BANUGU-881390 format. One line per 5 residues: number of its first residue (from 1); their letters; for each residue x, y, z of C-alpha. Coordinates in steps of 0.1 Angstrom, whole numbers, padded with zeros to 4 digits, always signed. Example, Ala and Ser with C-alpha at 12.3 -4.5 7.8 and 13.67 -1.06 7.14 Angstrom:
BANUGU-881390
1	as	+0123/-0045/+0078 | +0137/-0011/+0071
END
This chain:
BANUGU-881390
1	mkrvk	+0073/+0100/+0273 | +0042/+0119/+0282 | +0013/+0114/+0258 | -0004/+0145/+0242 | -0041/+0150/+0250
6	hlydr	-0069/+0174/+0240 | -0062/+0172/+0203 | -0096/+0162/+0188 | -0112/+0196/+0192 | -0083/+0212/+0173
11	vasfe	-0087/+0186/+0145 | -0125/+0191/+0142 | -0124/+0229/+0145 | -0139/+0248/+0116 | -0107/+0268/+0110
16	nlrga	-0086/+0237/+0109 | -0110/+0221/+0084 | -0109/+0252/+0063 | -0071/+0251/+0062 | -0073/+0213/+0055
21	ardal	-0096/+0220/+0025 | -0072/+0246/+0012 | -0043/+0221/+0014 | -0064/+0193/-0002 | -0074/+0216/-0031
26	rgkrk	-0039/+0226/-0039 | -0034/+0218/-0076 | -0069/+0202/-0078 | -0093/+0232/-0081 | -0100/+0227/-0118
31	rmpga	-0104/+0189/-0116 | -0133/+0168/-0103 | -0141/+0161/-0075 | -0121/+0190/-0061 | -0140/+0215/-0082
36	aflgd	-0173/+0201/-0070 | -0162/+0204/-0033 | -0149/+0239/-0039 | -0182/+0249/-0055 | -0201/+0241/-0023
41	lerel	-0172/+0247/+0001 | -0190/+0263/+0031 | -0218/+0238/+0032 | -0193/+0209/+0029 | -0172/+0222/+0057
46	valhr	-0202/+0229/+0080 | -0214/+0193/+0074 | -0179/+0178/+0082 | -0176/+0200/+0113 | -0210/+0188/+0125
51	elndg	-0203/+0151/+0118 | -0169/+0152/+0135 | -0183/+0168/+0166 | -0214/+0147/+0170 | -0195/+0114/+0162
56	syats	-0215/+0106/+0130 | -0186/+0109/+0106 | -0179/+0078/+0085 | -0155/+0073/+0056 | -0171/+0070/+0021
61	gyryf	-0150/+0042/+0005 | -0124/+0042/-0022 | -0120/+0043/-0059 | -0093/+0018/-0069 | -0071/+0020/-0100
66	tihep	-0038/+0005/-0111 | -0006/+0025/-0121 | +0023/+0008/-0139 | +0052/+0032/-0132 | +0076/+0029/-0116
71	kervv	+0060/-0005/-0109 | +0025/-0019/-0109 | +0006/-0007/-0079 | -0030/-0005/-0068 | -0038/+0031/-0058
76	aaaaf	-0068/+0039/-0036 | -0084/+0073/-0042 | -0106/+0084/-0012 | -0136/+0107/-0015 | -0126/+0143/-0015
81	rdrvv	-0144/+0151/+0018 | -0124/+0122/+0034 | -0092/+0137/+0020 | -0100/+0170/+0038 | -0104/+0150/+0071
86	hhavv	-0070/+0133/+0064 | -0054/+0167/+0060 | -0071/+0180/+0091 | -0056/+0152/+0112 | -0021/+0155/+0098
91	rviqp	-0021/+0193/+0103 | -0025/+0188/+0140 | -0004/+0157/+0148 | +0025/+0162/+0124 | +0043/+0187/+0146
96	iferr	+0040/+0164/+0175 | +0056/+0134/+0157 | +0082/+0156/+0139 | +0100/+0160/+0172 | +0102/+0122/+0175
101	fieds	+0115/+0115/+0140 | +0152/+0113/+0134 | +0170/+0138/+0111 | +0179/+0112/+0084 | +0144/+0103/+0075
106	fasrp	+0134/+0123/+0044 | +0100/+0111/+0030 | +0067/+0131/+0034 | +0082/+0156/+0059 | +0084/+0195/+0057
111	gkgth	+0117/+0207/+0043 | +0128/+0172/+0033 | +0122/+0152/+0002 | +0140/+0132/-0025 | +0167/+0157/-0033
116	aalvr	+0176/+0164/+0004 | +0179/+0126/+0008 | +0202/+0124/-0022 | +0225/+0152/-0009 | +0227/+0134/+0025
121	aerfa	+0234/+0100/+0009 | +0260/+0115/-0014 | +0279/+0129/+0016 | +0280/+0094/+0032 | +0290/+0078/-0001
126	rryrh	+0321/+0100/-0004 | +0330/+0092/+0032 | +0325/+0054/+0035 | +0338/+0025/+0014 | +0307/+0002/+0017
131	alkcd	+0269/+0005/+0017 | +0241/-0019/+0026 | +0211/-0012/+0005 | +0177/-0024/+0019 | +0141/-0021/+0007
136	irkyf	+0111/-0035/+0026 | +0089/-0059/+0007 | +0053/-0047/-0001 | +0056/-0021/+0027 | +0021/-0004/+0025
141	psidh	+0002/-0037/+0021 | +0021/-0053/+0050 | +0016/-0026/+0077 | -0002/-0043/+0106 | -0032/-0023/+0119
146	gvlre	-0028/-0035/+0155 | +0009/-0025/+0157 | +0002/+0009/+0141 | -0026/+0016/+0166 | -0003/+0008/+0195
151	qlarv	+0024/+0031/+0181 | -0001/+0060/+0178 | -0015/+0054/+0213 | +0020/+0058/+0228 | +0021/+0094/+0217
156	igdkr	-0016/+0105/+0214 | -0036/+0104/+0246 | -0069/+0117/+0231 | -0094/+0088/+0228 | -0116/+0106/+0203
161	llglm	-0087/+0113/+0180 | -0075/+0077/+0183 | -0110/+0066/+0174 | -0110/+0088/+0143 | -0077/+0075/+0132
166	dtiia	-0089/+0040/+0138 | -0118/+0047/+0115 | -0094/+0059/+0088 | -0070/+0029/+0092 | -0099/+0004/+0092
171	shrdg	-0114/+0019/+0061 | -0090/-0002/+0039 | -0071/-0035/+0043 | -0050/-0056/+0019 | -0056/-0088/+0038
176	vesew	-0060/-0105/+0072 | -0033/-0125/+0089 | -0045/-0153/+0111 | -0024/-0160/+0142 | -0029/-0188/+0167
181	sgapg	-0026/-0175/+0203 | -0002/-0202/+0215 | -0012/-0195/+0251 | -0013/-0224/+0276 | -0046/-0243/+0272
186	aglfd	-0054/-0225/+0239 | -0077/-0245/+0216 | -0074/-0251/+0179 | -0097/-0222/+0171 | -0081/-0197/+0194
191	vthrp	-0070/-0176/+0165 | -0065/-0138/+0163 | -0072/-0121/+0130 | -0049/-0092/+0122 | -0059/-0069/+0094
196	rglpi	-0031/-0053/+0075 | -0024/-0028/+0048 | -0027/+0010/+0042 | -0040/+0025/+0010 | -0014/+0040/-0013
201	gnlts	-0027/+0075/-0020 | -0039/+0087/+0014 | -0020/+0115/+0031 | -0025/+0097/+0064 | -0010/+0065/+0049
206	qfcan	+0022/+0083/+0040 | +0024/+0099/+0075 | +0016/+0066/+0093 | +0042/+0048/+0072 | +0068/+0072/+0087
211	iylsg	+0055/+0065/+0122 | +0055/+0027/+0117 | +0092/+0025/+0110 | +0104/+0053/+0133 | +0112/+0029/+0161
216	myhfi	+0134/+0008/+0138 | +0154/+0038/+0128 | +0160/+0048/+0164 | +0172/+0012/+0168 | +0197/+0016/+0139
221	khelr	+0210/+0050/+0151 | +0211/+0044/+0189 | +0215/+0007/+0194 | +0235/-0003/+0164 | +0252/+0031/+0164
226	vkgyv	+0253/+0035/+0127 | +0264/+0070/+0118 | +0260/+0067/+0080 | +0223/+0061/+0075 | +0197/+0076/+0052
231	ryldd	+0160/+0066/+0048 | +0134/+0075/+0023 | +0101/+0058/+0033 | +0107/+0020/+0030 | +0140/+0024/+0011
236	fvlfg	+0172/+0029/+0033 | +0210/+0026/+0031 | +0236/+0020/+0058 | +0271/+0032/+0051 | +0303/+0020/+0068
241	ddraa	+0339/+0009/+0062 | +0335/-0026/+0078 | +0317/-0051/+0055 | +0313/-0077/+0083 | +0298/-0051/+0106
246	lrahg	+0273/-0040/+0079 | +0264/-0076/+0073 | +0258/-0082/+0110 | +0237/-0050/+0112 | +0216/-0063/+0083
251	nrikq	+0208/-0095/+0101 | +0198/-0077/+0133 | +0176/-0053/+0113 | +0158/-0083/+0097 | +0151/-0097/+0132
256	hlrgl	+0138/-0063/+0143 | +0115/-0061/+0114 | +0099/-0094/+0122 | +0084/-0078/+0153 | +0067/-0053/+0130
261	rltih	+0056/-0081/+0107 | +0078/-0069/+0078 | +0105/-0084/+0057 | +0133/-0071/+0035 | +0129/-0076/-0002
266	pdkyr	+0155/-0103/-0011 | +0162/-0089/-0045 | +0168/-0054/-0031 | +0192/-0063/-0003 | +0227/-0056/-0014
271	lveta	+0261/-0050/+0002 | +0281/-0030/-0023 | +0313/-0008/-0026 | +0306/+0029/-0029 | +0333/+0031/-0055
276	ggvef	+0311/+0010/-0078 | +0279/+0030/-0072 | +0249/+0029/-0047 | +0214/+0031/-0060 | +0191/+0054/-0040
281	vgfvl	+0160/+0075/-0048 | +0164/+0071/-0086 | +0201/+0080/-0087 | +0234/+0061/-0085 | +0260/+0077/-0061
286	fqsgr	+0297/+0071/-0063 | +0325/+0076/-0038 | +0343/+0098/-0063 | +0314/+0123/-0060 | +0298/+0115/-0093
291	vrvrr	+0260/+0111/-0094 | +0243/+0094/-0123 | +0206/+0091/-0130 | +0194/+0055/-0127 | +0190/+0039/-0162
296	esvrr	+0155/+0026/-0155 | +0144/+0061/-0145 | +0157/+0074/-0178 | +0139/+0047/-0198 | +0106/+0054/-0180
301	fdrry	+0108/+0091/-0188 | +0119/+0085/-0224 | +0088/+0064/-0229 | +0066/+0090/-0213 | +0082/+0118/-0233
306	rrmrw	+0077/+0101/-0266 | +0041/+0093/-0258 | +0034/+0129/-0247 | +0050/+0142/-0280 | +0027/+0119/-0299
311	evnrr	-0003/+0132/-0280 | +0007/+0169/-0286 | +0011/+0162/-0323 | -0025/+0148/-0324 | -0039/+0176/-0302
316	lrepa	-0047/+0152/-0274 | -0024/+0171/-0250 | -0017/+0208/-0246 | +0019/+0218/-0255 | +0021/+0238/-0223
321	dltkr	+0015/+0206/-0203 | +0044/+0189/-0221 | +0067/+0218/-0215 | +0058/+0218/-0177 | +0066/+0181/-0174
326	vvawg	+0099/+0184/-0193 | +0110/+0213/-0172 | +0102/+0194/-0140 | +0122/+0164/-0152 | +0151/+0185/-0162
331	ahvqh	+0152/+0202/-0128 | +0151/+0167/-0112 | +0180/+0152/-0131 | +0201/+0183/-0128 | +0210/+0170/-0094
336	aqsyg	+0232/+0145/-0113 | +0259/+0150/-0140 | +0232/+0149/-0167 | +0239/+0175/-0194 | +0247/+0149/-0220
341	lrrsv	+0217/+0128/-0209 | +0193/+0157/-0212 | +0205/+0165/-0247 | +0203/+0128/-0258 | +0167/+0125/-0245
346	lcrpr	+0152/+0159/-0253 | +0171/+0168/-0285 | +0167/+0135/-0303 | +0156/+0141/-0339 | +0123/+0127/-0349
351	arrrp	+0125/+0094/-0369 | +0118/+0100/-0406 | +0090/+0080/-0420 | +0100/+0056/-0448 | +0083/+0063/-0481
356	qkggv	+0059/+0036/-0492 | +0067/+0016/-0523 | +0061/+0037/-0554 | +0059/+0068/-0533 | +0080/+0099/-0531
361	a	+0105/+0103/-0502
END
């Protein structure tokens, strides 16, 4: 396939940077550091435009913090000016790669998302008797920089843009894998060091994570010829009526992933009957057509909801913010049969405080 050239000037153009800043500021205009960038917008954009064009642009490092839901993860927050550059890159190259992505990949793509993935998986769950559930172990920290660069270079023929993306990729790593060359006559110290890992939080990381596995999903659809298949980032499900065939597909996928230096999470690799339910994107899908919200998802929201109510009662949070979050959760779980669930979580009466000894109830 022919590589696409002459892209860097489009990325570094002032108009593209202005649009990228608008995208990066969406929902962040009133919070630092977005507000600071907005307050000096023209000067910041002129500086970025100059640095990108004269080759002096360099990333500014990350601020790291840990989140604990849905599971413990280290998130890397890039400087706001770097986020603008990330948006500028993705605005130009996303349409190019979109033509190469398969229809059944739903994460971080225009017009896709969690609920579209749920609808697609629900359709397959009704049609097929079995499902093979797979999840890649520590996906973002395991992405190999060298493999990713090769994948980008197969599509992008602009050396300056590849150099910019190389700068972004190399700005973070979760580790280095040492690999002995194994070539004839190689000595003990003929070792290649392979950096790996993309920062969770970058727009470019989400986009590159889609690119990194796009070849595997073409392998599943075109070589294994699996018709019932849905993917959301590193979480994917294969559907079929033949358990033995699905098991064989799973073994071949594991072999394919070794070439990408990835492994399937052993605790999240399950071959199940769709009549008994298939977990996917926070829901459980049944062959009967019933959709249930995953229990752990309900428990997480219940804990957050109780904490937010406590904060509102003590004037640590605005009631409007609580309302906004509750409405968003209600719209999310409405994709399942969840009327009773919503009543039980949101309409639970507050626990009455027990009177102290000698007090009045």
